[in-house]
N, C-alpha and C positions, 0 to 999 in steps of 0.2 A: 681698573678693570673695565673693559668695554661691555656693552649690552650683550653682544654675542657670547663673550667669554663668561659672563654671569649666567646666561641661560644654559650654556654647556656645563658649567659647574653645578648648577641646580639640577640638571637632568642626571648627572652622574650621582649626585646625592640620592636622588630618587631610585636609581638603579641599585645602589648599594643597599638601601633600606628594603627594597623589594626582595632582593636575593637573601638578605638576612631573615626576613619574614618567612621565606620559602624554604629555609633550612639548608641553603647552599651558600651561605655568606662566606664560608671559608674556602670556597672553590677558587682555583686559579683560572683566570679569564684570558682567552686568546681570541682575537678577531677572526671571523670566518668570511669567506667571499660572499658578497651580497648579490642583489639583482638590480633591476632598473627601478625598483620601488623606493619608498622612503623608509623601508625597514632596514635594520641592521641586526647582524647575528654574531654571537660569540659562542665558542665552545667552552664549557665549564668542566674543569678537571677536578673531581671531588677527591676528598682525602681517602676514600675507600678504594680508589683506583678506577671507579666508573666515570662516565662522562654524561653530560647533558648539553642541550643547546638552549641558549638564552636569546629570546626574540625581543627586540626593542622596536616598537612601532609607535612613534609619537603621534597621538591623535590630532594634535594641532597642525600638523604638516599637511593635512588632507582637507578637501572640501566636503560638504555634507553628503550623506547617503540618503537616497530617496526611498520611502516606503513603497511597497508594490502598488498601492492604490493611487500614488501621486499622478496627477495629470501631466501631459507633456509640457504645458506652460509652467507648472510648478517645478518640474524637473529642470527646465531651462533656467529658472530663477535660482535654483539651488547650486548649479555649477556642474563641472565636468563629470565628477563621480556619479552624480544623480542621472545625468544624461546617458552615460555609458554603462550604467548598472554595475558600478564597481563598489567594493566594500570599503575602499579607502583605508583609514587607520583603525578599523574595528577589529580588535582582537577577539571579540565574541563571535564574529563571523568565522574566524579560523577554528575556534574551539568547537562551535556547533557543527560545522562541516566535517571536521575531523571525527567527531563522535558518530555522525551519520555513516560515514564511510567505514569506520571500524565495526559498526553494527551490522554492516553487510559483509563482513569478513575480509575487508581490504586493509592494507598496512598503511596507517598514518602515524605520525609521532604521538605517543601517549602524552597527555598534558598533565604535568605534575603540579603546576601552580600557574595562576594567571590573575591579572588585574586589568579589567576592562577599561576603567577610567584612566589609568596611567599608560596603558598600552604595553604591558609586559607579559611574558609567558616563559615558563621553563618547560622544555620539551624533551622527550626521549630522543637520544642521539641514534639515528638510523645509519650512521656511518657515511662514507664517502664514495660508495659504489654507484655513482651516477651512470646511467646508460651511456651518456656522451663520453665520459672518461674511459669506460671499459672498452668502448668501440675504438677510441683513439689508441688504446693499448693493444689492439689486435684481436679483441674478442669478436666472434662471429655475431653480426647484428641480428640475423634472422631469428634465433630463439628469443632474443629480447623483444623484438617487435611482435613476434607471435604472442608472447605473454601479455604485452601491452594491449594488443588487439583483443585477446580473449577477455581481458579485464573489462574492456568496453562492452563486449557482448554480454557479460554477466551484469554489468552495471545497468545496461539498458533493458534487462529482462523484466523490470517492473518500474512503474512510474514513481518518481520521487514525491515525497510529501510537500505540501505547500510551505510548511514551516519546519525547520530543523531545530530540535531542542535537546539539551542535556542539562545536567546540574549546573546552574549558574550562567547558562548562555542559551539564548533563543535567537534564531536568525531566519527571516523569510527567504525562500528560494524564488527570486523574481524571474520573470520571463525575459530572455534575451530577445528583445522586441525590435520592431522596425526602427524606432527612434534611436535605440542604442547602436544598431548597425549603421544607421545613417550618420550619426555623430562621428563615428570613427572614419568611415570611408569618405565623407565629404572633405575631411581635412587633407586628403591626398591632393585635392584640387588646389588647395592653398599652398601646401608646403613643398610639393614636388617642383613647381616652377621656381620657387624661391631658391631651392637647393641647386637646380640646374641653371640658375641665372638666366631665366627666360622671362618673357613678358607674362603677366598674369593671364590665366585662361579667360576667354571672353564669356559673356553670358550664354551664348549659344552652346559652348562646350559644356557648361554646367547644366543647362536644360537637357541636353542630350544624355549626359551622364545620369541624371535623375530618371529619365524615361527608361533607360536600360537597366539601371541598378534597382529601381523600386520593385519590379516583379521578383527579383531574386531575394531581396530582403523580406518581402511579404510572404513568400513561400517558406522562408526560414522561420518567421514568426508563427505561421500556421502549423508548421511541423515541429514546434518546440514542445517536445513530449518527454525528454529524458534529462537526467542529471548531467550537466556538463562541467567538467573541471575548469575549462576555459583556457588553460595554459598548459596543455597536455603534450609535452615533448621531452626529448632525451635529457634536457638539463633539469627537469623536474621529476624524473623517474629514477628510482634507486633499485638495484638488483640485490635481493636479500636471499642468497642461495640456501641459507640454513633453514628457511621457512618452507612451507608446503604450498603447492598449488598457486592460486592467484595471489596469495599473501607474499609471494616472492617479489612482487612489484611494490616498492615503496612509493608513496605519493607525497609530494611537497607542493607548496605554493598554490593551494586550492581555495583560498579564502574568497575569491571572486566568483565562486561557482554560481551557476544560474540553471534555469530550465531552458533547454535549447534544442535545436535540431540535432538528430543523432549523427549527422556528418561533422559537426563542429569540432569535437575533440579529435576525431580521426584525421581531419585535414591538418590540424596542428602537428600531430604525430608524424604524418607521412609527407608533409611539405614544410619541413623544419627550417626556419630561416637561419639557424645557427650551424647546421651541418647538412651535407648532401645525403639525400635519400634516393637511391636508384629507382628509376621508373618501374623496373621489374619487381622490386620489393614493394613499392607502393601498390602496384596492381595485385600482387599476391595477397597482401593484407586486406585490400578491399574485397577480393574474392572470398577470403576467409571469413570476414565479417558478414558478407551477404549470404554466404552458405548457411550461416547460423541464424540468419534472420529471414526465413522464407516469407514472413508476413509483409516484407517490404517489396515495393515495385522496384526492381533492379535499375531499370533505365531511368526512372524518375529520381531515384536516390543518387545515382551517379551524376545526373544533370544538376541536381541541387548541390552535390559535393563540388563539382567543377565551378559552378557559379559562386558559391560561398568562398571557395579557395581563391578565386580571382579577386573578390572583394577584400578578402583577408590580406592578400598580398599587397593590395593598394593601401589598406590600413597600416600595414607594417612599413611600407616604403615612405608613406607620408608622415603621419603624426609621430611615428616611433623613430624611424631612421633619419629622414630628412630634417625633421624638427630638432632632433637631438644634435645634429651637426650644425645647423644654421643658428638655432637659438642658444645652444649651450656649448658649442665648440667641441662636441664629443666625436672626433673624427674617426674613432675606431669603428663606428657604425657604417662607414663607407665600405669597409671590407665585406659586409654582409649583403650589400645591395645587388651585386651581380647574381648571386644565388636566388634571391627573392624574385628578381626579374625573370630568371630562368623558370621558376615555378609558375609565375604569372603567364609567361608565354606558352608553357606546357598546357595550361588550362585553356588559353585562348585559341589553341590550335584545334579544339573540338568544334565541329560544325554548329552545335547549339549555342556557342558563344561568338559566332561570326560577327554579329552586330557590335558586340563589345570590343572585339579585336579591331574592327574598323574604326571605332572611336579612338582607341589607343594609337593606331597607325596614323590617324589624322592629327591628333592633338599632342601625342608624345611619340614622335617618329622613332623607329628602331635605332637610327643612327645616333640618337641623343641619349640612349639608355646605357648604363654601365656594362662593360664587356670584359673587365679584368677577371683574374682567376678567383675562385671561391675563397671565402674566409677560412682561415686555418685554425681559429680558436674563438672562444666566446668573448 
């Protein structure tokens, strides 16, 4: 038996023991579709006819997570998760965030059992009604996006606590700060030229990028005042029509939550790299949000939204899409690139981002950007 096979067998032994301890050892297990993380999911079919979801998040697969008070140098020494303010393989983050959201009346999976050290959890099964799948099947997206936007309004109605706590789990809600944003967006400068098979960008390009991006990042950190799911889009939202009000929106994949600028989750929802969101729908949902938030300066909010959306598009195109293709051969990400470039160009068309548009036009000319049709699936 190879070392890899031995580790795989040992992990399966741990899974079986945890499920037995949790009272679901007799359940039939079936793999579920995963995401881009190191987590894996199975649906558990219990003998009483009900179902659960088994989450397997091996902690050893992830780098360390930084405490909120860690200095930039300490975070750099700890690795990528610390730099980017990610929860990594911490099941306690999932449990604590889920409890906080449920306490606000939102729908997250109930946690039936968990083991922080081993990285296991048994969750309530909220079904398969993902917004993305329902829209693909012909459901009108407007009511879904209205509900998702209304949830943001309600979620932002009060500031989140510094620490999220529940029985057996405690998790600090760190600020999505300048260093985290810089870590993500600077990787575009490295990975996009490698993907496009072009020469590395010169020092002049990097210096100009920093001069233009830094004010956007700094406004984002200064405005970090609300709970941010951080990956709030149609693949992580479930429609639960049997529930009432905002509880009809089921939330998944929220363990990397942070305190962030209120535009952050909205731009993920309305400029979704995995599916087309019409400009008219985006504009309507922004109007809906701002109408409910008269305390916000509309023009400043929209300027921050566009700037952060542009940086987020670069984050997706570089370390997520280009890196996955170049470093790991995952060519399916190529299909998502034209859509994300389209969102980026939509943001750059606004006069307040004219200097950033000039940077892209100089260093990443339009003729070198993907122009094929949008992706058809996740």
